[in-house]
All heavy atoms as TSV, in Angstrom:
chain	resi	resn	atom	element	x	y	z
A	1	MET	N	N	-64.322	160.199	184.876
A	1	MET	CA	C	-65.556	160.296	184.121
A	1	MET	C	C	-65.555	159.274	182.993
A	1	MET	O	O	-64.509	158.911	182.477
A	1	MET	CB	C	-65.693	161.694	183.518
A	1	MET	CG	C	-65.990	162.743	184.550
A	1	MET	SD	S	-66.617	164.311	183.889
A	1	MET	CE	C	-65.567	164.662	182.538
A	2	LYS	N	N	-66.724	158.867	182.608
A	2	LYS	CA	C	-66.841	157.936	181.494
A	2	LYS	C	C	-66.532	158.645	180.183
A	2	LYS	O	O	-66.869	159.805	179.994
A	2	LYS	CB	C	-68.246	157.354	181.433
A	2	LYS	CG	C	-68.592	156.479	182.594
A	2	LYS	CD	C	-69.998	155.926	182.422
A	2	LYS	CE	C	-70.363	155.046	183.586
A	2	LYS	NZ	N	-71.730	154.524	183.458
A	3	LYS	N	N	-65.932	157.944	179.280
A	3	LYS	CA	C	-65.603	158.516	177.987
A	3	LYS	C	C	-66.735	158.239	177.005
A	3	LYS	O	O	-67.460	157.264	177.124
A	3	LYS	CB	C	-64.297	157.943	177.472
A	3	LYS	CG	C	-63.135	158.338	178.342
A	3	LYS	CD	C	-61.836	157.863	177.760
A	3	LYS	CE	C	-60.739	158.270	178.733
A	3	LYS	NZ	N	-59.506	158.527	178.101
A	4	GLN	N	N	-66.866	159.106	176.043
A	4	GLN	CA	C	-67.800	159.008	174.932
A	4	GLN	C	C	-69.271	159.046	175.348
A	4	GLN	O	O	-70.120	158.475	174.683
A	4	GLN	CB	C	-67.523	157.750	174.116
A	4	GLN	CG	C	-66.143	157.711	173.535
A	4	GLN	CD	C	-65.890	156.421	172.791
A	4	GLN	OE1	O	-66.635	155.463	172.917
A	4	GLN	NE2	N	-64.821	156.397	172.017
A	5	ILE	N	N	-69.592	159.685	176.465
A	5	ILE	CA	C	-71.000	159.852	176.830
A	5	ILE	C	C	-71.428	161.315	176.732
A	5	ILE	O	O	-72.612	161.612	176.771
A	5	ILE	CB	C	-71.299	159.325	178.243
A	5	ILE	CG1	C	-70.522	160.107	179.294
A	5	ILE	CG2	C	-71.010	157.851	178.330
A	5	ILE	CD1	C	-70.996	159.848	180.698
A	6	HIS	N	N	-70.471	162.220	176.603
A	6	HIS	CA	C	-70.783	163.642	176.542
A	6	HIS	C	C	-70.904	164.087	175.089
A	6	HIS	O	O	-70.133	163.643	174.238
A	6	HIS	CB	C	-69.710	164.455	177.259
A	6	HIS	CG	C	-69.584	164.096	178.709
A	6	HIS	ND1	N	-70.515	164.452	179.637
A	6	HIS	CD2	C	-68.647	163.390	179.375
A	6	HIS	CE1	C	-70.156	163.989	180.818
A	6	HIS	NE2	N	-69.031	163.330	180.687
A	7	PRO	N	N	-71.845	164.960	174.783
A	7	PRO	CA	C	-71.982	165.435	173.407
A	7	PRO	C	C	-70.832	166.366	173.033
A	7	PRO	O	O	-70.204	166.992	173.892
A	7	PRO	CB	C	-73.307	166.200	173.414
A	7	PRO	CG	C	-73.507	166.582	174.833
A	7	PRO	CD	C	-72.860	165.506	175.660
A	8	VAL	N	N	-70.588	166.462	171.761
A	8	VAL	CA	C	-69.517	167.317	171.265
A	8	VAL	C	C	-70.049	168.745	171.162
A	8	VAL	O	O	-71.083	168.995	170.552
A	8	VAL	CB	C	-69.044	166.835	169.883
A	8	VAL	CG1	C	-67.997	167.766	169.329
A	8	VAL	CG2	C	-68.529	165.419	169.987
A	9	VAL	N	N	-69.349	169.685	171.764
A	9	VAL	CA	C	-69.731	171.085	171.729
A	9	VAL	C	C	-68.980	171.747	170.579
A	9	VAL	O	O	-67.756	171.667	170.496
A	9	VAL	CB	C	-69.406	171.782	173.064
A	9	VAL	CG1	C	-69.754	173.253	172.999
A	9	VAL	CG2	C	-70.141	171.105	174.197
A	10	THR	N	N	-69.727	172.401	169.688
A	10	THR	CA	C	-69.118	173.070	168.539
A	10	THR	C	C	-69.446	174.551	168.567
A	10	THR	O	O	-70.398	174.983	169.214
A	10	THR	CB	C	-69.637	172.476	167.219
A	10	THR	OG1	O	-71.056	172.629	167.180
A	10	THR	CG2	C	-69.285	171.010	167.101
A	11	ALA	N	N	-68.655	175.327	167.851
A	11	ALA	CA	C	-68.911	176.763	167.734
A	11	ALA	C	C	-70.185	176.972	166.926
A	11	ALA	O	O	-70.400	176.330	165.907
A	11	ALA	CB	C	-67.746	177.448	167.066
A	12	THR	N	N	-71.036	177.854	167.400
A	12	THR	CA	C	-72.326	178.116	166.768
A	12	THR	C	C	-72.499	179.610	166.578
A	12	THR	O	O	-72.074	180.393	167.424
A	12	THR	CB	C	-73.479	177.581	167.642
A	12	THR	OG1	O	-73.252	176.213	167.896
A	12	THR	CG2	C	-74.815	177.762	166.979
A	13	VAL	N	N	-73.104	179.996	165.493
A	13	VAL	CA	C	-73.420	181.401	165.249
A	13	VAL	C	C	-74.931	181.540	165.240
A	13	VAL	O	O	-75.624	180.913	164.451
A	13	VAL	CB	C	-72.830	181.881	163.907
A	13	VAL	CG1	C	-73.247	183.312	163.632
A	13	VAL	CG2	C	-71.330	181.759	163.918
A	14	PHE	N	N	-75.453	182.362	166.159
A	14	PHE	CA	C	-76.871	182.673	166.208
A	14	PHE	C	C	-77.068	183.988	165.463
A	14	PHE	O	O	-76.417	184.985	165.787
A	14	PHE	CB	C	-77.356	182.815	167.654
A	14	PHE	CG	C	-77.350	181.528	168.408
A	14	PHE	CD1	C	-76.267	181.154	169.194
A	14	PHE	CD2	C	-78.434	180.677	168.347
A	14	PHE	CE1	C	-76.262	179.965	169.895
A	14	PHE	CE2	C	-78.449	179.484	169.047
A	14	PHE	CZ	C	-77.355	179.128	169.815
A	15	SER	N	N	-77.939	184.005	164.482
A	15	SER	CA	C	-78.182	185.232	163.733
A	15	SER	C	C	-79.634	185.666	163.921
A	15	SER	O	O	-80.561	184.864	163.865
A	15	SER	CB	C	-77.870	185.034	162.252
A	15	SER	OG	O	-78.665	184.015	161.725
A	16	CYS	N	N	-79.803	186.957	164.134
A	16	CYS	CA	C	-81.130	187.541	164.343
A	16	CYS	C	C	-81.776	187.766	162.985
A	16	CYS	O	O	-81.186	188.386	162.099
A	16	CYS	CB	C	-81.006	188.855	165.105
A	16	CYS	SG	S	-82.582	189.679	165.380
A	17	THR	N	N	-82.997	187.261	162.800
A	17	THR	CA	C	-83.690	187.428	161.530
A	17	THR	C	C	-84.287	188.825	161.386
A	17	THR	O	O	-84.610	189.246	160.281
A	17	THR	CB	C	-84.816	186.394	161.366
A	17	THR	OG1	O	-85.721	186.525	162.468
A	17	THR	CG2	C	-84.255	184.993	161.337
A	18	ASN	N	N	-84.392	189.563	162.494
A	18	ASN	CA	C	-84.988	190.888	162.464
A	18	ASN	C	C	-83.969	191.961	162.078
A	18	ASN	O	O	-84.233	192.786	161.214
A	18	ASN	CB	C	-85.613	191.207	163.821
A	18	ASN	CG	C	-86.542	192.373	163.763
A	18	ASN	OD1	O	-86.980	192.786	162.710
A	18	ASN	ND2	N	-86.850	192.931	164.917
A	19	CYS	N	N	-82.787	191.954	162.698
A	19	CYS	CA	C	-81.806	193.008	162.437
A	19	CYS	C	C	-80.513	192.485	161.806
A	19	CYS	O	O	-79.695	193.266	161.356
A	19	CYS	CB	C	-81.482	193.761	163.717
A	19	CYS	SG	S	-80.606	192.796	164.964
A	20	GLY	N	N	-80.302	191.180	161.786
A	20	GLY	CA	C	-79.121	190.618	161.148
A	20	GLY	C	C	-77.900	190.492	162.036
A	20	GLY	O	O	-76.822	190.155	161.552
A	21	THR	N	N	-78.026	190.750	163.317
A	21	THR	CA	C	-76.902	190.645	164.236
A	21	THR	C	C	-76.450	189.200	164.350
A	21	THR	O	O	-77.261	188.289	164.445
A	21	THR	CB	C	-77.301	191.176	165.625
A	21	THR	OG1	O	-77.740	192.516	165.501
A	21	THR	CG2	C	-76.150	191.101	166.595
A	22	GLN	N	N	-75.131	188.975	164.348
A	22	GLN	CA	C	-74.566	187.635	164.484
A	22	GLN	C	C	-73.963	187.509	165.880
A	22	GLN	O	O	-73.144	188.329	166.280
A	22	GLN	CB	C	-73.493	187.422	163.427
A	22	GLN	CG	C	-73.986	187.636	162.026
A	22	GLN	CD	C	-74.052	186.352	161.254
A	22	GLN	OE1	O	-73.354	185.418	161.566
A	22	GLN	NE2	N	-74.906	186.326	160.259
A	23	ILE	N	N	-74.372	186.482	166.625
A	23	ILE	CA	C	-73.914	186.269	167.996
A	23	ILE	C	C	-73.181	184.932	168.058
A	23	ILE	O	O	-73.794	183.879	167.928
A	23	ILE	CB	C	-75.098	186.264	168.982
A	23	ILE	CG1	C	-75.894	187.557	168.857
A	23	ILE	CG2	C	-74.615	186.046	170.407
A	23	ILE	CD1	C	-77.248	187.517	169.501
A	24	PRO	N	N	-71.859	184.949	168.248
A	24	PRO	CA	C	-71.125	183.685	168.353
A	24	PRO	C	C	-71.340	183.051	169.723
A	24	PRO	O	O	-71.404	183.732	170.745
A	24	PRO	CB	C	-69.668	184.096	168.156
A	24	PRO	CG	C	-69.619	185.532	168.527
A	24	PRO	CD	C	-70.974	186.108	168.248
A	25	SER	N	N	-71.469	181.738	169.746
A	25	SER	CA	C	-71.692	180.999	170.980
A	25	SER	C	C	-71.240	179.559	170.774
A	25	SER	O	O	-70.509	179.265	169.837
A	25	SER	CB	C	-73.171	181.058	171.367
A	25	SER	OG	O	-73.373	180.459	172.623
A	26	ALA	N	N	-71.686	178.675	171.636
A	26	ALA	CA	C	-71.369	177.251	171.519
A	26	ALA	C	C	-72.648	176.447	171.697
A	26	ALA	O	O	-73.545	176.845	172.434
A	26	ALA	CB	C	-70.348	176.841	172.562
A	27	SER	N	N	-72.725	175.317	171.003
A	27	SER	CA	C	-73.915	174.489	171.080
A	27	SER	C	C	-73.552	173.040	170.797
A	27	SER	O	O	-72.523	172.752	170.196
A	27	SER	CB	C	-74.955	174.962	170.067
A	27	SER	OG	O	-76.077	174.110	170.083
A	28	THR	N	N	-74.415	172.148	171.234
A	28	THR	CA	C	-74.220	170.728	170.952
A	28	THR	C	C	-75.064	170.281	169.773
A	28	THR	O	O	-74.942	169.150	169.337
A	28	THR	CB	C	-74.603	169.880	172.178
A	28	THR	OG1	O	-75.967	170.134	172.500
A	28	THR	CG2	C	-73.717	170.201	173.351
A	29	ARG	N	N	-75.911	171.150	169.249
A	29	ARG	CA	C	-76.862	170.756	168.222
A	29	ARG	C	C	-76.409	171.066	166.799
A	29	ARG	O	O	-76.423	170.249	165.930
A	29	ARG	CB	C	-78.199	171.446	168.457
A	29	ARG	CG	C	-78.846	171.046	169.744
A	29	ARG	CD	C	-79.628	169.808	169.520
A	29	ARG	NE	N	-80.182	169.344	170.787
A	29	ARG	CZ	C	-81.180	168.551	170.857
A	29	ARG	NH1	N	-81.752	168.105	169.785
A	29	ARG	NH2	N	-81.618	168.153	172.027
A	30	ARG	N	N	-76.057	172.305	166.522
A	30	ARG	CA	C	-75.777	172.716	165.154
A	30	ARG	C	C	-74.727	173.815	165.114
A	30	ARG	O	O	-74.344	174.358	166.132
A	30	ARG	CB	C	-77.040	173.174	164.457
A	30	ARG	CG	C	-77.977	173.961	165.349
A	30	ARG	CD	C	-79.208	174.372	164.603
A	30	ARG	NE	N	-80.355	173.586	164.998
A	30	ARG	CZ	C	-81.558	174.058	165.126
A	30	ARG	NH1	N	-81.805	175.303	164.886
A	30	ARG	NH2	N	-82.541	173.295	165.467
A	31	ASP	N	N	-74.305	174.159	163.912
A	31	ASP	CA	C	-73.290	175.200	163.776
A	31	ASP	C	C	-73.886	176.561	163.432
A	31	ASP	O	O	-73.206	177.563	163.461
A	31	ASP	CB	C	-72.260	174.812	162.721
A	31	ASP	CG	C	-72.897	174.562	161.368
A	31	ASP	OD1	O	-74.122	174.502	161.292
A	31	ASP	OD2	O	-72.140	174.408	160.396
A	32	HIS	N	N	-75.187	176.620	163.099
A	32	HIS	CA	C	-75.852	177.879	162.800
A	32	HIS	C	C	-77.301	177.791	163.263
A	32	HIS	O	O	-77.960	176.786	163.075
A	32	HIS	CB	C	-75.815	178.170	161.292
A	32	HIS	CG	C	-76.391	179.501	160.967
A	32	HIS	ND1	N	-77.718	179.667	160.657
A	32	HIS	CD2	C	-75.835	180.723	160.928
A	32	HIS	CE1	C	-77.941	180.937	160.420
A	32	HIS	NE2	N	-76.816	181.606	160.584
A	33	ALA	N	N	-77.795	178.864	163.877
A	33	ALA	CA	C	-79.178	178.914	164.334
A	33	ALA	C	C	-79.699	180.331	164.151
A	33	ALA	O	O	-78.923	181.292	164.127
A	33	ALA	CB	C	-79.288	178.501	165.794
A	34	SER	N	N	-80.997	180.469	164.013
A	34	SER	CA	C	-81.581	181.796	163.835
A	34	SER	C	C	-82.484	182.136	165.017
A	34	SER	O	O	-83.093	181.272	165.633
A	34	SER	CB	C	-82.372	181.865	162.530
A	34	SER	OG	O	-83.427	180.942	162.572
A	35	LEU	N	N	-82.549	183.430	165.309
A	35	LEU	CA	C	-83.379	183.962	166.385
A	35	LEU	C	C	-84.410	184.907	165.788
A	35	LEU	O	O	-84.152	185.558	164.777
A	35	LEU	CB	C	-82.523	184.744	167.388
A	35	LEU	CG	C	-81.354	184.020	168.021
A	35	LEU	CD1	C	-80.482	185.012	168.769
A	35	LEU	CD2	C	-81.865	182.964	168.969
A	36	ASP	N	N	-85.570	185.015	166.411
A	36	ASP	CA	C	-86.578	185.966	165.937
A	36	ASP	C	C	-86.180	187.393	166.286
A	36	ASP	O	O	-86.250	188.284	165.449
A	36	ASP	CB	C	-87.944	185.650	166.524
A	36	ASP	CG	C	-88.526	184.367	165.977
A	36	ASP	OD1	O	-88.160	183.995	164.847
A	36	ASP	OD2	O	-89.324	183.736	166.677
A	37	VAL	N	N	-85.810	187.626	167.526
A	37	VAL	CA	C	-85.345	188.940	167.974
A	37	VAL	C	C	-84.159	188.742	168.903
A	37	VAL	O	O	-84.001	187.697	169.522
A	37	VAL	CB	C	-86.449	189.744	168.708
A	37	VAL	CG1	C	-87.526	190.179	167.773
A	37	VAL	CG2	C	-87.021	188.977	169.857
A	38	CYS	N	N	-83.322	189.748	168.994
A	38	CYS	CA	C	-82.162	189.690	169.893
A	38	CYS	C	C	-82.191	190.916	170.808
A	38	CYS	O	O	-83.094	191.748	170.723
A	38	CYS	CB	C	-80.863	189.629	169.084
A	38	CYS	SG	S	-80.545	191.107	168.121
A	39	SER	N	N	-81.189	191.058	171.644
A	39	SER	CA	C	-81.159	192.183	172.579
A	39	SER	C	C	-80.889	193.511	171.880
A	39	SER	O	O	-81.134	194.567	172.446
A	39	SER	CB	C	-80.107	191.940	173.662
A	39	SER	OG	O	-78.823	191.830	173.071
A	40	ASN	N	N	-80.394	193.486	170.641
A	40	ASN	CA	C	-80.149	194.732	169.909
A	40	ASN	C	C	-81.420	195.310	169.308
A	40	ASN	O	O	-81.498	196.510	169.071
A	40	ASN	CB	C	-79.131	194.498	168.789
A	40	ASN	CG	C	-77.763	194.229	169.331
A	40	ASN	OD1	O	-77.441	194.603	170.444
A	40	ASN	ND2	N	-76.946	193.566	168.546
A	41	CYS	N	N	-82.412	194.483	169.024
A	41	CYS	CA	C	-83.628	194.987	168.373
A	41	CYS	C	C	-84.907	194.749	169.176
A	41	CYS	O	O	-85.975	195.182	168.768
A	41	CYS	CB	C	-83.771	194.368	166.978
A	41	CYS	SG	S	-83.912	192.574	166.968
A	42	HIS	N	N	-84.844	194.078	170.318
A	42	HIS	CA	C	-86.047	193.823	171.118
A	42	HIS	C	C	-86.464	195.116	171.818
A	42	HIS	O	O	-85.645	195.810	172.404
A	42	HIS	CB	C	-85.761	192.738	172.157
A	42	HIS	CG	C	-87.006	192.204	172.794
A	42	HIS	ND1	N	-87.630	192.842	173.832
A	42	HIS	CD2	C	-87.733	191.092	172.537
A	42	HIS	CE1	C	-88.697	192.155	174.197
A	42	HIS	NE2	N	-88.785	191.088	173.418
A	43	PRO	N	N	-87.741	195.471	171.761
A	43	PRO	CA	C	-88.192	196.735	172.353
A	43	PRO	C	C	-87.922	196.861	173.846
A	43	PRO	O	O	-87.704	197.964	174.338
A	43	PRO	CB	C	-89.697	196.737	172.091
A	43	PRO	CG	C	-89.897	195.832	170.952
A	43	PRO	CD	C	-88.825	194.793	171.049
A	44	ALA	N	N	-87.908	195.769	174.580
A	44	ALA	CA	C	-87.662	195.860	176.019
A	44	ALA	C	C	-86.232	196.282	176.314
A	44	ALA	O	O	-85.968	196.941	177.323
A	44	ALA	CB	C	-87.950	194.519	176.680
A	45	TYR	N	N	-85.293	195.939	175.447
A	45	TYR	CA	C	-83.892	196.299	175.652
A	45	TYR	C	C	-83.543	197.640	175.031
A	45	TYR	O	O	-82.635	198.319	175.483
A	45	TYR	CB	C	-82.972	195.226	175.070
A	45	TYR	CG	C	-83.045	193.912	175.797
A	45	TYR	CD1	C	-83.608	192.796	175.197
A	45	TYR	CD2	C	-82.550	193.782	177.090
A	45	TYR	CE1	C	-83.676	191.592	175.861
A	45	TYR	CE2	C	-82.616	192.591	177.757
A	45	TYR	CZ	C	-83.180	191.491	177.139
A	45	TYR	OH	O	-83.249	190.297	177.792
A	46	THR	N	N	-84.241	198.050	173.983
A	46	THR	CA	C	-83.920	199.299	173.301
A	46	THR	C	C	-84.623	200.500	173.907
A	46	THR	O	O	-84.326	201.629	173.553
A	46	THR	CB	C	-84.282	199.211	171.808
A	46	THR	OG1	O	-85.678	198.942	171.688
A	46	THR	CG2	C	-83.476	198.142	171.117
A	47	GLY	N	N	-85.581	200.282	174.807
A	47	GLY	CA	C	-86.285	201.381	175.448
A	47	GLY	C	C	-87.468	201.885	174.650
A	47	GLY	O	O	-87.979	202.958	174.910
A	48	LYS	N	N	-87.923	201.141	173.670
A	48	LYS	CA	C	-89.047	201.553	172.845
A	48	LYS	C	C	-90.332	200.828	173.230
A	48	LYS	O	O	-91.220	200.662	172.417
A	48	LYS	CB	C	-88.731	201.290	171.376
A	48	LYS	CG	C	-87.558	202.084	170.874
A	48	LYS	CD	C	-87.263	201.760	169.441
A	48	LYS	CE	C	-86.031	202.507	168.980
A	48	LYS	NZ	N	-85.679	202.156	167.606
A	49	VAL	N	N	-90.437	200.418	174.492
A	49	VAL	CA	C	-91.616	199.704	174.956
A	49	VAL	C	C	-92.763	200.690	175.116
A	49	VAL	O	O	-92.622	201.747	175.707
A	49	VAL	CB	C	-91.335	198.994	176.301
A	49	VAL	CG1	C	-92.587	198.366	176.850
A	49	VAL	CG2	C	-90.263	197.967	176.123
A	50	VAL	N	N	-93.891	200.349	174.545
A	50	VAL	CA	C	-95.078	201.172	174.673
A	50	VAL	C	C	-95.975	200.513	175.710
A	50	VAL	O	O	-96.315	199.342	175.594
A	50	VAL	CB	C	-95.814	201.289	173.325
A	50	VAL	CG1	C	-97.080	202.102	173.478
A	50	VAL	CG2	C	-94.904	201.890	172.283
A	51	SER	N	N	-96.341	201.264	176.709
A	51	SER	CA	C	-97.195	200.728	177.751
A	51	SER	C	C	-98.610	200.581	177.233
A	51	SER	O	O	-99.201	201.530	176.700
A	51	SER	CB	C	-97.180	201.651	178.970
A	51	SER	OG	O	-98.042	201.153	179.963
A	52	THR	N	N	-99.160	199.387	177.365
A	52	THR	CA	C	-100.525	199.152	176.909
A	52	THR	C	C	-101.540	199.401	178.011
A	52	THR	O	O	-102.731	199.425	177.743
A	52	THR	CB	C	-100.677	197.711	176.409
A	52	THR	OG1	O	-100.339	196.817	177.458
A	52	THR	CG2	C	-99.781	197.464	175.219
A	53	VAL	N	N	-101.082	199.590	179.227
A	53	VAL	CA	C	-101.983	199.824	180.348
A	53	VAL	C	C	-102.276	201.317	180.411
A	53	VAL	O	O	-101.380	202.137	180.565
A	53	VAL	CB	C	-101.356	199.345	181.677
A	53	VAL	CG1	C	-102.278	199.653	182.832
A	53	VAL	CG2	C	-101.041	197.883	181.597
A	54	SER	N	N	-103.539	201.695	180.257
A	54	SER	CA	C	-103.893	203.112	180.249
A	54	SER	C	C	-104.263	203.624	181.637
A	54	SER	O	O	-104.275	204.813	181.866
A	54	SER	CB	C	-105.041	203.356	179.272
A	54	SER	OG	O	-106.170	202.628	179.698
A	55	GLY	N	N	-104.562	202.738	182.533
A	55	GLY	CA	C	-104.916	203.151	183.881
A	55	GLY	C	C	-105.116	201.938	184.762
A	55	GLY	O	O	-105.041	200.800	184.310
A	56	SER	N	N	-105.370	202.198	186.012
A	56	SER	CA	C	-105.549	201.094	186.944
A	56	SER	C	C	-107.017	200.686	187.002
A	56	SER	O	O	-107.894	201.319	186.411
A	56	SER	CB	C	-105.068	201.511	188.331
A	56	SER	OG	O	-105.915	202.518	188.852
A	57	ARG	N	N	-107.293	199.638	187.715
A	57	ARG	CA	C	-108.683	199.194	187.894
A	57	ARG	C	C	-109.484	200.224	188.685
A	57	ARG	O	O	-110.677	200.408	188.467
A	57	ARG	CB	C	-108.714	197.852	188.610
A	57	ARG	CG	C	-108.243	196.720	187.747
A	57	ARG	CD	C	-108.239	195.433	188.540
A	57	ARG	NE	N	-107.960	194.322	187.668
A	57	ARG	CZ	C	-108.779	193.303	187.474
A	57	ARG	NH1	N	-109.914	193.230	188.121
A	57	ARG	NH2	N	-108.466	192.341	186.645
A	58	VAL	N	N	-108.822	200.906	189.595
A	58	VAL	CA	C	-109.503	201.937	190.378
A	58	VAL	C	C	-109.926	203.083	189.468
A	58	VAL	O	O	-111.042	203.606	189.568
A	58	VAL	CB	C	-108.586	202.444	191.520
A	58	VAL	CG1	C	-109.211	203.610	192.249
A	58	VAL	CG2	C	-108.262	201.314	192.472
A	59	ASP	N	N	-109.052	203.475	188.523
A	59	ASP	CA	C	-109.400	204.532	187.581
A	59	ASP	C	C	-110.570	204.119	186.696
A	59	ASP	O	O	-111.460	204.927	186.396
A	59	ASP	CB	C	-108.191	204.892	186.712
A	59	ASP	CG	C	-107.078	205.535	187.519
A	59	ASP	OD1	O	-107.373	206.132	188.578
A	59	ASP	OD2	O	-105.909	205.429	187.091
A	60	ALA	N	N	-110.589	202.862	186.271
A	60	ALA	CA	C	-111.690	202.376	185.446
A	60	ALA	C	C	-112.999	202.374	186.231
A	60	ALA	O	O	-114.058	202.735	185.690
A	60	ALA	CB	C	-111.384	200.977	184.923
A	61	PHE	N	N	-112.942	201.991	187.493
A	61	PHE	CA	C	-114.138	201.989	188.340
A	61	PHE	C	C	-114.652	203.409	188.530
A	61	PHE	O	O	-115.854	203.675	188.410
A	61	PHE	CB	C	-113.819	201.349	189.694
A	61	PHE	CG	C	-114.982	201.356	190.638
A	61	PHE	CD1	C	-115.962	200.371	190.569
A	61	PHE	CD2	C	-115.103	202.347	191.604
A	61	PHE	CE1	C	-117.035	200.379	191.442
A	61	PHE	CE2	C	-116.171	202.356	192.474
A	61	PHE	CZ	C	-117.154	201.363	192.398
A	62	ASN	N	N	-113.731	204.329	188.830
A	62	ASN	CA	C	-114.141	205.719	189.038
A	62	ASN	C	C	-114.696	206.332	187.758
A	62	ASN	O	O	-115.629	207.157	187.806
A	62	ASN	CB	C	-112.973	206.549	189.564
A	62	ASN	CG	C	-112.639	206.181	191.001
A	62	ASN	OD1	O	-113.497	205.698	191.741
A	62	ASN	ND2	N	-111.409	206.410	191.396
A	63	ALA	N	N	-114.172	205.972	186.612
A	63	ALA	CA	C	-114.677	206.506	185.348
A	63	ALA	C	C	-116.062	205.940	185.046
A	63	ALA	O	O	-116.915	206.632	184.495
A	63	ALA	CB	C	-113.713	206.159	184.220
A	64	ARG	N	N	-116.301	204.695	185.394
A	64	ARG	CA	C	-117.584	204.065	185.098
A	64	ARG	C	C	-118.677	204.518	186.070
A	64	ARG	O	O	-119.795	204.833	185.665
A	64	ARG	CB	C	-117.438	202.552	185.181
A	64	ARG	CG	C	-118.730	201.824	184.817
A	64	ARG	CD	C	-118.544	200.326	184.793
A	64	ARG	NE	N	-117.599	199.972	183.740
A	64	ARG	CZ	C	-116.844	198.877	183.742
A	64	ARG	NH1	N	-116.915	198.038	184.759
A	64	ARG	NH2	N	-116.020	198.622	182.769
A	65	TYR	N	N	-118.371	204.547	187.353
A	65	TYR	CA	C	-119.397	204.823	188.358
A	65	TYR	C	C	-119.251	206.208	188.996
A	65	TYR	O	O	-120.056	206.580	189.831
A	65	TYR	CB	C	-119.356	203.753	189.453
A	65	TYR	CG	C	-119.637	202.372	188.883
A	65	TYR	CD1	C	-118.636	201.433	188.806
A	65	TYR	CD2	C	-120.910	202.033	188.443
A	65	TYR	CE1	C	-118.889	200.169	188.282
A	65	TYR	CE2	C	-121.166	200.780	187.902
A	65	TYR	CZ	C	-120.158	199.857	187.830
A	65	TYR	OH	O	-120.401	198.621	187.314
A	66	GLY	N	N	-118.223	206.944	188.644
A	66	GLY	CA	C	-118.042	208.282	189.173
A	66	GLY	C	C	-117.380	208.269	190.527
A	66	GLY	O	O	-117.671	207.443	191.380
A	67	ALA	N	N	-116.458	209.152	190.703
A	67	ALA	CA	C	-115.759	209.281	191.989
A	67	ALA	C	C	-116.656	210.052	192.941
A	67	ALA	O	O	-117.281	211.040	192.590
A	67	ALA	CB	C	-114.423	209.999	191.814
A	68	SER	N	N	-116.709	209.588	194.184
A	68	SER	CA	C	-117.588	210.247	195.134
A	68	SER	C	C	-116.843	211.241	195.985
A	68	SER	O	O	-115.707	211.295	196.148
A	68	SER	CB	C	-118.290	209.246	196.024
A	68	SER	OG	O	-117.391	208.374	196.636
């Protein structure tokens, strides 16, 4: 392989701005980075997802025009 063409990989700490969790990793860009949400506080991972769908299109049709 050619020498001096690959970027230097350094230890990086990603910190969540929402809950403060620190996640160690590696990166070629910087030694510290911030995340908006992580797997510890994201609703999809914690089980706190609220379904915004109240019904199907068929239910909406039946409510509007009446079920026969």
